[in-house]
N, C-alpha and C positions, 0 to 999 in steps of 0.2 A: 664131384659128388662123393661123399664118403662111402666106403665099402665096409661090410661087416668084418672083414679081415683087418681093418684098421684098429680094431679093439681087441683087447685080451681080457678074458675072464679068469680072475685069479682067486684062489681060495687061501685064506689065512686064518689063524686061530683068533678067537674072540679075545680082546684085551681084558685084563682084570681091572675092575673099577678102583679108583683112588678116591680120597675124600672129596665129597661134593659132586661126584660124577653120577651119571645115569647111563643105562644101556638101552638103546632104542632098536626096535625091530621095524624095518621098513614095510609099509603097507601099500603105498602108492608113490610112484615116481613121475615127476613132470617131464614132458618132452616139448622143447621149445626151439624155434628157429635160431635164437641168439646163440645156442650152443655151437653152431657151426663156426661162428666168428671167434669163439674161444679156442678153436682147434688150429688156428692159423700160425701160431707161434709169434704173433705180433700183438703188442699191447694196444688196446683201443681205450675204452672207458674202464676196462678191468684187465688184470693180468691174464695172460693166456694159460691154458691148461697144457703143461709140458708133457712130452711123451713119458709114460710111466706113472703119471699121476692119476688119481681117481677123477673121473669126469664129474664136472659140476652139475648141479641141478636142484630144483626144489623137491621137497620130500614131505610125506606124511607118514608118521609112524606111531608106535605104541611103546610106552615105557614098560620094560620087562624086568629091569633091576634098577634100584635107586638108592644112592647114598646122598641124595640131595633132598632137603626138607621141603623144597618148593614143588616137588613132583612125586606123585604116588604111582604105585603099580597100576597099570591099566589106563593111565592118562593118555589121551590122544594129542599129539603135537604136530605142528608144521615147522619145518626148518629148511636147512640148506646143506645137508650132509652129503649130497651127491649120490652117485651110482654105487651104493653099497646096500647089502641086505641087512646089515647091522652096523651100528655106529655108537661110539661113546660121546658124551657131551657134558659140559659143565653147567648146562642150562641156559647159557647166554644165547640170545637170538632165537630161542624156541618160543613158539606161540601155542598156548593151550587152546584147543578147539572147542567151540560151542556147537555141539551137534544139533541144537534146537533151531539154528538158523540155516543149516544146510548139512548135507552129508560130508564126511571127512574129505573126500576127493575134491569137493568144491573149493577147499583151501588152496588148491593148485590151479584153479580156473576162475570161475566167476567171482569168488570171494578171496582170491589170491592175486598173484602178480598180474596175470592177464586182465582180470577185472579192474585192477587199479590202473593198469596201462590204458584201458579203454576210458575209464571214468575221468582221470585227471588229464590224460593226453588230449582227449576230445574237448572236455568242458573248459579246461584252463587255456589251452593253446588255440583251439578253434573258436571258443567263445560263441557258440551258435545262438542265433536269434530265431524266434518263431517265424515260419514262412520261408526260411532260407533252404537252399538245395545243398545237400550233403552227399558227397560221393565217397565211397569206402572201397578200397581195393583189398583183396584178401578177405572178402566180406563173409565168407563161411568159416573162417578160422576162429580160434579162441578169442582173439581181441576184436577183429572186424565184426563178427556177429553181434557182439555187445555194443559196439559203437553205433551201428545202425539202429538198434533198439533204443539206445539213449537219445539218438537224434529224433526219433519219433516221440519219445516222452517229452522232449523239449519243443515239440510242435514243428519240426522240420520235415522236409521231403527227403527221404533216404533212398539213394540209388547205390546198388551194390555191384561189384565185379568179382566173379568167382570162376572156378575152372571145370565145372561140370553142370549138366542140366539138372541133376538131382540136387546139387547145392543151390542152384538158382531157385528151384521149386521150394526148397526148405526155407530160404531166407524171405521169400515173398509170401508164401502161404502160411507159414508158422510164425515167423518173426516179424512180419508186418512191413518189410521193405516195400516201397512204392513201385520200384522197378529194378531190374538187374539184367546183366547179360553175361554169357559164357565167353570169356576171352579166347578160349581154345578153338571155338568155332566161329568167331567174329573176325572178319578180315580188315575192317576199317574202324579202328577204335574211336577216332575223332567223330566220324559220322554217326556212329551208334550213340556215343555220349551226347551229341548234339540233339538226336531224336529224343533221348530220355531226359535231357536237361534243357528244355526249351527256354528257360529263364536264366540259363548260365549256371555256373558253379560258384557257390559262396564259401564252402568248406570242403577240403579234401583231406581225408585221413589216409595217409600213404603207408601201406604195409609192404609193398612189392617193388617200387621203383621201376626202372626200365621203360619199355615202350608204353606201358599203361600210363605211367606218370607223364611221359612226353605228350600223350594225347589229351591229358587233362588241362595242361597249361594254356592252350589257345582259347579255352572256354571259360577261364576264370572271370569272375565279375570284379568290378572295382572294389578294392579293399577286401578281397578274398583272403582266407587264412588256410595254410597248409600245415598239418601236423605230420612230421616225418617220424614214423614209428619204426619202420623196418624197410629193408631193401632185398627181400628174399630172392628176387629174380637175379640178383648179382652175386649171391653168396658163393656160388660154385663156378664162377667164370674164371678162366685162367688169366685174362687180361681185361681191362675196362672196355665196355662196349661203347661205341660212338652213340651219341644221342643229341637231343635238342639242348641248346644253351638256354637256360631258363631265365636269365636275369632281365632280358628285355621284356618278357611277359610280366615279371614281378614289378618292373619299373613302370610300364605303361598302365598297368592295372592297380598300381599302388598296393600291391598284395604283399603278404608276409608268409615266409616259409620258415618253420622252426623245428629243428630236431630236438628230441628229448630222450632221456633215459628215466624209466619210471622211479628209480631210487631217489631222484631229486624231490619226489613228493612223499618220501617215507614218513615224515613227521605227521602227515595228514592221512595216513592209511586208515586209522580208525574211523574217520569221517567217511571215507569212501566205502569201506566194508559195511558200515551201518546203513548207508543209503542203498547200496546194491542189495543188501539183505531185505530191506524194506520193499524195494521194487519186486524182488522175487516173491515175497509174501503176498503182495498185492496182485500178482499175476501179470505185471507189466514187463517182466523180464523173463526170458527163457534161455536155456542153454542145453548143449548136447556134448557128450563125451564119446570119443572114440577110444575104446579100451583094449589094449593088448595084454595078454596074460603071460606072466613069468619073467623073472629078472633077466634071463638070457636074451629076451626079445628087445632089450633097450636099443642096441645099434640099429636093428631093423625098424624100430619105431621112429628113431631120429631120421633115418633115410626117408621113411614114409612122410614125415612132416615136410621135409625139404622138397618132396615130389608133389605135395598137396593131397596125399591120400586120406587125410583126416577131414572130418566134418566136425566143427567145434574143437574142443580141447582134446589133444592126444595125451593119454595117460597109460602107464604100465602098472598093472595091479600084481601084487605078490600075495598069493593066498596062503 
C-alpha cells in the first residue's frame, strides 16, 4: 500500500507562455485505482511514472492565460496534465466542457473516463440481454455503480458486491440494484452468490479480482461473458496470491473473459458521453462523488481509493 511519504510536494515557478500555449489552473483532480499500477516501475499498457516525475491523472481546469486562438480566458477544460495546480498546454488533447449537461467535475466521472469504462466495457464486452443476471464487483465505485445502473436500463437483473453496509444500502435503495452483499462480512462468497443469483450468472463485470472472482466462476451460465476492468484486490500484494484456475470453467460453460483498457474505445467517446448525459437528464442514471479538499490531499485520496474509502467517484477539489 502506498504511503503519503512516497510522494513529494514541490513548488516551482510558473512557466512563461510561448506561441499557441495556454495556462491552466486546476480545479478538480481525478483519483483512480489504475494510478497504483503506474507506480510499479513496470510498463504495462502505458509507461510507468518514474520517481521524480509528476504523477499522472485526469484533470479539470480553467484557462487563465491564453496565446491560443482556440481557447479563451475562463474556458473550462478537461485534460490529463496530472497532479499539478497549474499547467501549460498547446491545446492538444483538451476537451472544452459543456456545463449544460453536467457540472465540471462530472468530466472526471460519469461523463469522463469512468463513465466510458462502464458504458463500453459493459455494453461492448458483456453484450447484455434483457432478463440476464449481471454481477458487478466494486459495485459502489465510480465504474461499478454505473455498470449496475446500465444493466437495469438494459433490462437485466443487477447484483452488486461492495465493502460496507452503507454502500450496499446506497446501490440497492438509490441506484436500483436488485441485490447485493458486503464481502467484508460474508464468509462464503459462492453460497451467497448462489442465493442472490438463483438463475446463475450471465455477465460478470470484474473490478477487483481475487477471491470474489474465484467465487463467480462456478456459477457462470453457458456462454457467460466476463469483462475484466480491474484487479484492485491484487494491486498491493507483494507476490501473486494462489487462486482458482479459471480455464476449466470457461471451457465447460463455453464462456468468454476479456480484459480491456478504455482508451481502445476513444474514437467512440462522443457516443458514450451523449448517451450517458441523456440517461442523466432522464433520471435513469445517478452518481455520487467523494470529494476531498486541497491539492496536498492527493496522496491520501489515492490511498483511500485503494482501501475502498470512497463511495462513487473520488475527486480532489482545489478551491
